[in-house]
C-alpha positions, 0 to 999 in steps of 0.5 A: 519533502520536495522531489523535484526531478526524480522519476517515480513509478507507481504500480495500480495508480489509476484509481483509489489509494493508487491514484492519490499516491500518484498525485502526491508524488506530482504534487511534490515535483517528481515525474511520475509513471502510472502503470496499469493494465487499463487507463485512467477514466481522467488522466492524472496532469503531469503524470504519463501512464503506461499499460502494464500487467504486472503479472506479466513478468517479461512485459514488466523486466521489458518495461523497466529496461526501457526506463531511462531513470527511476528513483522511487518504486511504489508497489501499490498494485494489488486487492482481492474480492471478498472470498471465504476460503472454503468457497474457492479452491486453491487456484483463486486464492493463489491468484490473490497471493500471486497478485499481492506478493509475488508480483511486487517481488517481481517488480522490485527485481526489475526495477533494482538495477535502476534503483541501485544506481540512484539510491533510490527507494522502494514503498510497499502498500501493505495492509492492516489485514497482514497483521490481524485476522481477514475473514473473507481475505485470508489470502489476501491477508497472508500476502500482505504480511509476507509482503511486510516481511520481504520488504524487511529482507529487502531492506537488508540485502539492498542496503545501503543502496536502496532503502525498502520500506512499507506502508501498512494501510488501513480503510480508505475512503475511495470510489469503491467504498460502498462495496465494502462498507455500504451506502453513506450511512454504512461508511459513517458508522465504519468511519466512527470505529476508527480512533480519529473518526474518519476513514483514510482519504487517498491523499493520506496515503500518498503523503506518507509515501511521499515522505518514505521517498524523500530525503526527510526519511533518508535513515529509515530502511526496513520500517513498517508505517502504520497509516490507519488513524489509530486502528481499531478500538478494541471490541471488549471496551464496548462489550464490557458491562463495568461502568466505564467512569469507575473502570480501572486497569489492573497493571503487572508491577 
């Protein structure tokens, strides 16, 4: 899955999952451009930083117009604060939808001609929040659900020139994990709810992104790849009072 000589743009790639993705592409031999509103605290070796607010459509179009080449676009920029629906007005929720759904569309459209020339690919960074209820992050979950659908439509409209896929990402351990899961004890407790027994590392997401962008995935487009450690253990399994050793599962014949 070497990407020697290919140019990759990663939005929101200065920290957390984005930084892990950028690092994975650098390790795969790609020339990486990281786009974000603020520079990273520690520059990523062999990657170039470009200051860019991806919500500014004019700036996005100018940025990609000035790029000499592009082979891979990773739409990673996104996120949302914890906010119950009734605790904020529609304008605040609209900004979450804009960042997580409309912005990837804006960036993809700006990058399209480059990617068409190089027969490149787009990797959307989705979330398990898009496939389940997301209390406290309802607008974010709705945006990620829309993003996955957008990617599938792009994959059909832009074939065969550009491949488009989505990584559906679960819980990831980053420098901000404490804001979501608490201290180390809390993180350990949350990790035990994941079938694989741990949160993902940013490098896990990065490796999956490199795969989807590589020739190893040349016949994969319009796909959603789950990167969630097996998902969430069904709550009823722990709530049921039946003896776990004698539990049977009814099957339809």
